[in-house]
N, C-alpha and C positions, 0 to 999 in steps of 0.2 A: 811263642808260648807265651811266651810274662803275662798278654794279655787274655789267653784258660787257670793264667792264673792267678789273675784276678778275681776273676769270674769268680771263681769259688770262697774265694775270699782274697779281700780287700789289704792285709794284712801280712799276706804270704810274698814269697819275696822266694821266686822262679830261682833252682840253684843249678836244674841238669835238664837231661832227656839222655834216652835207649832210645833206640828201635830191634827188636831181634826178634825176629820172621815177624810172631802175628800180636807183637805187644809193644808198649809202648808205658813207658815205665820212665812218671814222670817224675824228678824229684827235688821236697820244696822247706824251705823252713820259715817260722817265723818273723816280720817285720823289726816287732815292736821295742821298745828301749826298758822298757820292762812293764810285768806282771801280777794282776794284786790277785792279792792270795784270793780265794775259791770259798773260803775258812775265814776270817778276818776284812775280808775290803780292804785286807791296806796292800802300798806297791809293792813289789823287789825286783832289782835286780840282779840279785845277786845267780851265779848260776851253778847245781850244784853239780849237775851229770847233763847227759842225751844223749836218744836212746832212740831211733826209727820203727813210726808205725808206718805200716800203708796198707789201705781201704784197694776196692775193688771203685770205679769207674764208666759214667758212662762210655758205650765206644769211642774212638775219633777215628773218622776212617775206615769206619768196617777192623781197625783192629785194638785189639778187647785192652784196659786201660787201669796203670795201676800208680796208685797213687801217693809218694815216702812221702811220708813228717817226716822232719827230723824236728824233736819234739823236744825240750827245753823242760828238765825237775833243777825245780827253784826251793834254793831254800826261804823261807820270811822269813822275816826281819822288823818281826812286831816276839816281844819278847810274854806277850804274851796271852799267844795263839795257841790253841792247845796239839798246834800240827806244824812241823820243820822243815818239812820237807811237802812236792805239791808237783804235781804234772804244770806245768803250761794250759786255764785252757784253749783247745780252740771251737772257736764260734757255729763254726759251719759244724760242729759233737752237740748232738750230746752231755750233757755230762756224767755223772752214776757218783758220786756224793758217799762213801762212806761213814 
């Protein structure tokens, strides 16, 4: 399963998976030690909170596949940044900045 996760993004870490009926659900999380703020470009290691986001992926062995990403919300450690927190960007998901 780890090989499949690494194909999605080399910075992801496999957490667990569950097969139920015609569905496979795979949980992953970031393996990065620090995250770059998308607003100011400074690194942060300070976690604000965690939450899950899921998306449908291509079927595996004819089963519907859902990827659940355990994402981190980070504090920006740059006092001059206009944003105090930001969601951890994922390389395989297009970012939407406000």
